[in-house]
mmCIF file as gemmi writes it, N, C-alpha and C atoms, coordinates in Angstrom:
data_model
loop_
_atom_site.group_PDB
_atom_site.id
_atom_site.type_symbol
_atom_site.label_atom_id
_atom_site.label_alt_id
_atom_site.label_comp_id
_atom_site.label_asym_id
_atom_site.label_entity_id
_atom_site.label_seq_id
_atom_site.pdbx_PDB_ins_code
_atom_site.Cartn_x
_atom_site.Cartn_y
_atom_site.Cartn_z
_atom_site.occupancy
_atom_site.B_iso_or_equiv
_atom_site.pdbx_formal_charge
_atom_site.auth_seq_id
_atom_site.auth_asym_id
_atom_site.pdbx_PDB_model_num
ATOM 1 N N . MET Axp A 1 ? 119.359 138.665 110.459 1 0 ? 1 A 1
ATOM 2 C CA . MET Axp A 1 ? 118.568 139.228 109.397 1 0 ? 1 A 1
ATOM 3 C C . MET Axp A 1 ? 117.585 138.175 108.914 1 0 ? 1 A 1
ATOM 4 N N . ASN Axp A 2 ? 116.38 138.597 108.623 1 0 ? 2 A 1
ATOM 5 C CA . ASN Axp A 2 ? 115.355 137.7 108.119 1 0 ? 2 A 1
ATOM 6 C C . ASN Axp A 2 ? 115.343 137.759 106.596 1 0 ? 2 A 1
ATOM 7 N N . PHE Axp A 3 ? 115.545 136.621 105.952 1 0 ? 3 A 1
ATOM 8 C CA . PHE Axp A 3 ? 115.572 136.563 104.501 1 0 ? 3 A 1
ATOM 9 C C . PHE Axp A 3 ? 114.249 136.019 103.975 1 0 ? 3 A 1
ATOM 10 N N . PRO Axp A 4 ? 113.594 136.767 103.091 1 0 ? 4 A 1
ATOM 11 C CA . PRO Axp A 4 ? 112.299 136.333 102.558 1 0 ? 4 A 1
ATOM 12 C C . PRO Axp A 4 ? 112.431 135.104 101.654 1 0 ? 4 A 1
ATOM 13 N N . LYS Axp A 5 ? 111.362 134.369 101.522 1 0 ? 5 A 1
ATOM 14 C CA . LYS Axp A 5 ? 111.332 133.199 100.643 1 0 ? 5 A 1
ATOM 15 C C . LYS Axp A 5 ? 111.158 133.616 99.189 1 0 ? 5 A 1
ATOM 16 N N . ASP Axp A 6 ? 110.374 134.655 98.932 1 0 ? 6 A 1
ATOM 17 C CA . ASP Axp A 6 ? 110.117 135.125 97.578 1 0 ? 6 A 1
ATOM 18 C C . ASP Axp A 6 ? 111.422 135.615 96.946 1 0 ? 6 A 1
ATOM 19 N N . PRO Axp A 7 ? 111.799 135.091 95.777 1 0 ? 7 A 1
ATOM 20 C CA . PRO Axp A 7 ? 113.078 135.469 95.175 1 0 ? 7 A 1
ATOM 21 C C . PRO Axp A 7 ? 113.214 136.965 94.863 1 0 ? 7 A 1
ATOM 22 N N . VAL Axp A 8 ? 112.161 137.624 94.446 1 0 ? 8 A 1
ATOM 23 C CA . VAL Axp A 8 ? 112.242 139.052 94.13 1 0 ? 8 A 1
ATOM 24 C C . VAL Axp A 8 ? 112.474 139.871 95.397 1 0 ? 8 A 1
ATOM 25 N N . MET Axp A 9 ? 111.776 139.523 96.455 1 0 ? 9 A 1
ATOM 26 C CA . MET Axp A 9 ? 111.988 140.213 97.731 1 0 ? 9 A 1
ATOM 27 C C . MET Axp A 9 ? 113.377 139.888 98.28 1 0 ? 9 A 1
ATOM 28 N N . LEU Axp A 10 ? 113.804 138.642 98.109 1 0 ? 10 A 1
ATOM 29 C CA . LEU Axp A 10 ? 115.141 138.233 98.546 1 0 ? 10 A 1
ATOM 30 C C . LEU Axp A 10 ? 116.205 139.056 97.827 1 0 ? 10 A 1
ATOM 31 N N . LEU Axp A 11 ? 116.045 139.253 96.539 1 0 ? 11 A 1
ATOM 32 C CA . LEU Axp A 11 ? 116.981 140.064 95.761 1 0 ? 11 A 1
ATOM 33 C C . LEU Axp A 11 ? 117.122 141.458 96.36 1 0 ? 11 A 1
ATOM 34 N N . SER Axp A 12 ? 116.009 142.072 96.685 1 0 ? 12 A 1
ATOM 35 C CA . SER Axp A 12 ? 116.037 143.414 97.26 1 0 ? 12 A 1
ATOM 36 C C . SER Axp A 12 ? 116.753 143.435 98.605 1 0 ? 12 A 1
ATOM 37 N N . VAL Axp A 13 ? 116.435 142.494 99.462 1 0 ? 13 A 1
ATOM 38 C CA . VAL Axp A 13 ? 117.038 142.441 100.796 1 0 ? 13 A 1
ATOM 39 C C . VAL Axp A 13 ? 118.545 142.182 100.705 1 0 ? 13 A 1
ATOM 40 N N . VAL Axp A 14 ? 118.929 141.231 99.879 1 0 ? 14 A 1
ATOM 41 C CA . VAL Axp A 14 ? 120.346 140.875 99.764 1 0 ? 14 A 1
ATOM 42 C C . VAL Axp A 14 ? 121.147 142.025 99.155 1 0 ? 14 A 1
ATOM 43 N N . ASN Axp A 15 ? 120.658 142.607 98.061 1 0 ? 15 A 1
ATOM 44 C CA . ASN Axp A 15 ? 121.414 143.703 97.443 1 0 ? 15 A 1
ATOM 45 C C . ASN Axp A 15 ? 121.501 144.923 98.347 1 0 ? 15 A 1
ATOM 46 N N . THR Axp A 16 ? 120.457 145.194 99.096 1 0 ? 16 A 1
ATOM 47 C CA . THR Axp A 16 ? 120.508 146.312 100.043 1 0 ? 16 A 1
ATOM 48 C C . THR Axp A 16 ? 121.542 146.038 101.129 1 0 ? 16 A 1
ATOM 49 N N . ALA Axp A 17 ? 121.542 144.824 101.657 1 0 ? 17 A 1
ATOM 50 C CA . ALA Axp A 17 ? 122.522 144.459 102.693 1 0 ? 17 A 1
ATOM 51 C C . ALA Axp A 17 ? 123.944 144.54 102.138 1 0 ? 17 A 1
ATOM 52 N N . LEU Axp A 18 ? 124.148 144.056 100.923 1 0 ? 18 A 1
ATOM 53 C CA . LEU Axp A 18 ? 125.48 144.115 100.315 1 0 ? 18 A 1
ATOM 54 C C . LEU Axp A 18 ? 125.919 145.566 100.114 1 0 ? 18 A 1
ATOM 55 N N . ARG Axp A 19 ? 125.009 146.394 99.688 1 0 ? 19 A 1
ATOM 56 C CA . ARG Axp A 19 ? 125.347 147.802 99.458 1 0 ? 19 A 1
ATOM 57 C C . ARG Axp A 19 ? 125.66 148.527 100.761 1 0 ? 19 A 1
ATOM 58 N N . ASP Axp A 20 ? 124.848 148.285 101.778 1 0 ? 20 A 1
ATOM 59 C CA . ASP Axp A 20 ? 124.929 149.083 103.006 1 0 ? 20 A 1
ATOM 60 C C . ASP Axp A 20 ? 125.842 148.513 104.089 1 0 ? 20 A 1
ATOM 61 N N . TYR Axp A 21 ? 126.036 147.195 104.13 1 0 ? 21 A 1
ATOM 62 C CA . TYR Axp A 21 ? 126.701 146.604 105.292 1 0 ? 21 A 1
ATOM 63 C C . TYR Axp A 21 ? 127.854 145.647 105.005 1 0 ? 21 A 1
ATOM 64 N N . TYR Axp A 22 ? 127.909 145.034 103.835 1 0 ? 22 A 1
ATOM 65 C CA . TYR Axp A 22 ? 128.881 143.962 103.607 1 0 ? 22 A 1
ATOM 66 C C . TYR Axp A 22 ? 129.774 144.233 102.407 1 0 ? 22 A 1
ATOM 67 N N . LYS Axp A 23 ? 131.029 143.872 102.535 1 0 ? 23 A 1
ATOM 68 C CA . LYS Axp A 23 ? 131.995 144.055 101.446 1 0 ? 23 A 1
ATOM 69 C C . LYS Axp A 23 ? 131.971 142.888 100.464 1 0 ? 23 A 1
ATOM 70 N N . SER Axp A 24 ? 131.29 141.78 100.837 1 0 ? 24 A 1
ATOM 71 C CA . SER Axp A 24 ? 131.204 140.623 99.94 1 0 ? 24 A 1
ATOM 72 C C . SER Axp A 24 ? 129.998 139.766 100.317 1 0 ? 24 A 1
ATOM 73 N N . PHE Axp A 25 ? 129.593 138.919 99.366 1 0 ? 25 A 1
ATOM 74 C CA . PHE Axp A 25 ? 128.51 137.983 99.621 1 0 ? 25 A 1
ATOM 75 C C . PHE Axp A 25 ? 128.919 136.977 100.693 1 0 ? 25 A 1
ATOM 76 N N . ASP Axp A 26 ? 130.168 136.545 100.664 1 0 ? 26 A 1
ATOM 77 C CA . ASP Axp A 26 ? 130.662 135.597 101.678 1 0 ? 26 A 1
ATOM 78 C C . ASP Axp A 26 ? 130.552 136.189 103.081 1 0 ? 26 A 1
ATOM 79 N N . ALA Axp A 27 ? 130.834 137.471 103.222 1 0 ? 27 A 1
ATOM 80 C CA . ALA Axp A 27 ? 130.721 138.126 104.535 1 0 ? 27 A 1
ATOM 81 C C . ALA Axp A 27 ? 129.272 138.147 105.004 1 0 ? 27 A 1
ATOM 82 N N . LEU Axp A 28 ? 128.343 138.417 104.085 1 0 ? 28 A 1
ATOM 83 C CA . LEU Axp A 28 ? 126.912 138.416 104.429 1 0 ? 28 A 1
ATOM 84 C C . LEU Axp A 28 ? 126.485 137.031 104.902 1 0 ? 28 A 1
ATOM 85 N N . VAL Axp A 29 ? 126.882 136.007 104.159 1 0 ? 29 A 1
ATOM 86 C CA . VAL Axp A 29 ? 126.523 134.618 104.496 1 0 ? 29 A 1
ATOM 87 C C . VAL Axp A 29 ? 127.091 134.225 105.849 1 0 ? 29 A 1
ATOM 88 N N . GLU Axp A 30 ? 128.356 134.512 106.06 1 0 ? 30 A 1
ATOM 89 C CA . GLU Axp A 30 ? 129.004 134.146 107.318 1 0 ? 30 A 1
ATOM 90 C C . GLU Axp A 30 ? 128.388 134.87 108.509 1 0 ? 30 A 1
ATOM 91 N N . ASP Axp A 31 ? 128.172 136.16 108.374 1 0 ? 31 A 1
ATOM 92 C CA . ASP Axp A 31 ? 127.633 136.963 109.469 1 0 ? 31 A 1
ATOM 93 C C . ASP Axp A 31 ? 126.213 136.548 109.849 1 0 ? 31 A 1
ATOM 94 N N . ASN Axp A 32 ? 125.424 136.137 108.858 1 0 ? 32 A 1
ATOM 95 C CA . ASN Axp A 32 ? 124.024 135.776 109.107 1 0 ? 32 A 1
ATOM 96 C C . ASN Axp A 32 ? 123.802 134.28 109.271 1 0 ? 32 A 1
ATOM 97 N N . GLU Axp A 33 ? 124.879 133.502 109.12 1 0 ? 33 A 1
ATOM 98 C CA . GLU Axp A 33 ? 124.813 132.043 109.267 1 0 ? 33 A 1
ATOM 99 C C . GLU Axp A 33 ? 123.687 131.446 108.425 1 0 ? 33 A 1
ATOM 100 N N . VAL Axp A 34 ? 123.702 131.785 107.134 1 0 ? 34 A 1
ATOM 101 C CA . VAL Axp A 34 ? 122.702 131.268 106.199 1 0 ? 34 A 1
ATOM 102 C C . VAL Axp A 34 ? 123.392 130.435 105.135 1 0 ? 34 A 1
ATOM 103 N N . ASP Axp A 35 ? 122.608 129.68 104.387 1 0 ? 35 A 1
ATOM 104 C CA . ASP Axp A 35 ? 123.105 128.833 103.311 1 0 ? 35 A 1
ATOM 105 C C . ASP Axp A 35 ? 123.262 129.68 102.049 1 0 ? 35 A 1
ATOM 106 N N . GLY Axp A 36 ? 124.481 130.054 101.737 1 0 ? 36 A 1
ATOM 107 C CA . GLY Axp A 36 ? 124.746 130.875 100.569 1 0 ? 36 A 1
ATOM 108 C C . GLY Axp A 36 ? 124.346 130.203 99.277 1 0 ? 36 A 1
ATOM 109 N N . ASP Axp A 37 ? 124.536 128.884 99.194 1 0 ? 37 A 1
ATOM 110 C CA . ASP Axp A 37 ? 124.154 128.156 97.979 1 0 ? 37 A 1
ATOM 111 C C . ASP Axp A 37 ? 122.654 128.234 97.74 1 0 ? 37 A 1
ATOM 112 N N . ASP Axp A 38 ? 121.868 128.214 98.81 1 0 ? 38 A 1
ATOM 113 C CA . ASP Axp A 38 ? 120.416 128.325 98.684 1 0 ? 38 A 1
ATOM 114 C C . ASP Axp A 38 ? 120.033 129.713 98.15 1 0 ? 38 A 1
ATOM 115 N N . ILE Axp A 39 ? 120.647 130.744 98.688 1 0 ? 39 A 1
ATOM 116 C CA . ILE Axp A 39 ? 120.366 132.101 98.217 1 0 ? 39 A 1
ATOM 117 C C . ILE Axp A 39 ? 120.762 132.234 96.752 1 0 ? 39 A 1
ATOM 118 N N . ILE Axp A 40 ? 121.929 131.738 96.39 1 0 ? 40 A 1
ATOM 119 C CA . ILE Axp A 40 ? 122.383 131.799 94.995 1 0 ? 40 A 1
ATOM 120 C C . ILE Axp A 40 ? 121.399 131.07 94.079 1 0 ? 40 A 1
ATOM 121 N N . ALA Axp A 41 ? 120.925 129.905 94.486 1 0 ? 41 A 1
ATOM 122 C CA . ALA Axp A 41 ? 119.981 129.134 93.668 1 0 ? 41 A 1
ATOM 123 C C . ALA Axp A 41 ? 118.646 129.856 93.522 1 0 ? 41 A 1
ATOM 124 N N . ARG Axp A 42 ? 118.144 130.422 94.615 1 0 ? 42 A 1
ATOM 125 C CA . ARG Axp A 42 ? 116.859 131.13 94.535 1 0 ? 42 A 1
ATOM 126 C C . ARG Axp A 42 ? 116.96 132.361 93.643 1 0 ? 42 A 1
ATOM 127 N N . LEU Axp A 43 ? 118.072 133.068 93.708 1 0 ? 43 A 1
ATOM 128 C CA . LEU Axp A 43 ? 118.229 134.243 92.857 1 0 ? 43 A 1
ATOM 129 C C . LEU Axp A 43 ? 118.519 133.844 91.411 1 0 ? 43 A 1
ATOM 130 N N . ALA Axp A 44 ? 119.191 132.743 91.204 1 0 ? 44 A 1
ATOM 131 C CA . ALA Axp A 44 ? 119.412 132.244 89.843 1 0 ? 44 A 1
ATOM 132 C C . ALA Axp A 44 ? 118.086 131.855 89.185 1 0 ? 44 A 1
ATOM 133 N N . SER Axp A 45 ? 117.115 131.446 89.99 1 0 ? 45 A 1
ATOM 134 C CA . SER Axp A 45 ? 115.805 131.06 89.439 1 0 ? 45 A 1
ATOM 135 C C . SER Axp A 45 ? 115.092 132.242 88.783 1 0 ? 45 A 1
ATOM 136 N N . ILE Axp A 46 ? 115.495 133.474 89.127 1 0 ? 46 A 1
ATOM 137 C CA . ILE Axp A 46 ? 114.943 134.661 88.468 1 0 ? 46 A 1
ATOM 138 C C . ILE Axp A 46 ? 116.028 135.351 87.633 1 0 ? 46 A 1
ATOM 139 N N . ASP Axp A 47 ? 117.052 134.57 87.298 1 0 ? 47 A 1
ATOM 140 C CA . ASP Axp A 47 ? 118.149 134.993 86.414 1 0 ? 47 A 1
ATOM 141 C C . ASP Axp A 47 ? 118.986 136.144 86.972 1 0 ? 47 A 1
ATOM 142 N N . TYR Axp A 48 ? 119.26 136.096 88.262 1 0 ? 48 A 1
ATOM 143 C CA . TYR Axp A 48 ? 120.179 137.049 88.893 1 0 ? 48 A 1
ATOM 144 C C . TYR Axp A 48 ? 121.372 136.277 89.428 1 0 ? 48 A 1
ATOM 145 N N . HIS Axp A 49 ? 122.56 136.826 89.184 1 0 ? 49 A 1
ATOM 146 C CA . HIS Axp A 49 ? 123.795 136.153 89.574 1 0 ? 49 A 1
ATOM 147 C C . HIS Axp A 49 ? 124.715 137.164 90.244 1 0 ? 49 A 1
ATOM 148 N N . TYR Axp A 50 ? 125.52 136.686 91.177 1 0 ? 50 A 1
ATOM 149 C CA . TYR Axp A 50 ? 126.396 137.565 91.939 1 0 ? 50 A 1
ATOM 150 C C . TYR Axp A 50 ? 127.548 138.067 91.081 1 0 ? 50 A 1
ATOM 151 N N . ASP Axp A 51 ? 127.772 139.363 91.12 1 0 ? 51 A 1
ATOM 152 C CA . ASP Axp A 51 ? 128.901 140.002 90.449 1 0 ? 51 A 1
ATOM 153 C C . ASP Axp A 51 ? 129.815 140.537 91.544 1 0 ? 51 A 1
ATOM 154 N N . SER Axp A 52 ? 130.924 139.85 91.775 1 0 ? 52 A 1
ATOM 155 C CA . SER Axp A 52 ? 131.813 140.235 92.876 1 0 ? 52 A 1
ATOM 156 C C . SER Axp A 52 ? 132.468 141.587 92.641 1 0 ? 52 A 1
ATOM 157 N N . SER Axp A 53 ? 132.669 141.972 91.385 1 0 ? 53 A 1
ATOM 158 C CA . SER Axp A 53 ? 133.306 143.258 91.116 1 0 ? 53 A 1
ATOM 159 C C . SER Axp A 53 ? 132.396 144.426 91.49 1 0 ? 53 A 1
ATOM 160 N N . GLN Axp A 54 ? 131.077 144.191 91.473 1 0 ? 54 A 1
ATOM 161 C CA . GLN Axp A 54 ? 130.121 145.23 91.86 1 0 ? 54 A 1
ATOM 162 C C . GLN Axp A 54 ? 129.469 144.931 93.21 1 0 ? 54 A 1
ATOM 163 N N . ASN Axp A 55 ? 129.77 143.77 93.763 1 0 ? 55 A 1
ATOM 164 C CA . ASN Axp A 55 ? 129.217 143.319 95.046 1 0 ? 55 A 1
ATOM 165 C C . ASN Axp A 55 ? 127.7 143.419 95.064 1 0 ? 55 A 1
ATOM 166 N N . ARG Axp A 56 ? 127.086 142.824 94.034 1 0 ? 56 A 1
ATOM 167 C CA . ARG Axp A 56 ? 125.629 142.786 93.977 1 0 ? 56 A 1
ATOM 168 C C . ARG Axp A 56 ? 125.174 141.689 93.013 1 0 ? 56 A 1
ATOM 169 N N . PHE Axp A 57 ? 123.921 141.313 93.156 1 0 ? 57 A 1
ATOM 170 C CA . PHE Axp A 57 ? 123.316 140.386 92.226 1 0 ? 57 A 1
ATOM 171 C C . PHE Axp A 57 ? 122.697 141.204 91.114 1 0 ? 57 A 1
ATOM 172 N N . LYS Axp A 58 ? 122.981 140.762 89.879 1 0 ? 58 A 1
ATOM 173 C CA . LYS Axp A 58 ? 122.401 141.467 88.737 1 0 ? 58 A 1
ATOM 174 C C . LYS Axp A 58 ? 122.091 140.507 87.624 1 0 ? 58 A 1
C-alpha cells in the first residue's frame, strides 16, 4: 500500500484500510512493513490519535 506524505490524506488512507481490511493498527503496520511510529507522529501533528476500541484514528 502506498501511504501519502500529507497527514490529512494519510488519515483517510489509514482509516479506510483499518475499516476495510485490518483488525488493528499493528496488523496494518506489520502487513505493509511501514514505520508505525512515523504514521502515529504524522497523524498526531494534526491532532489525530489511534483509538484501539474503535480501530481508527480520531
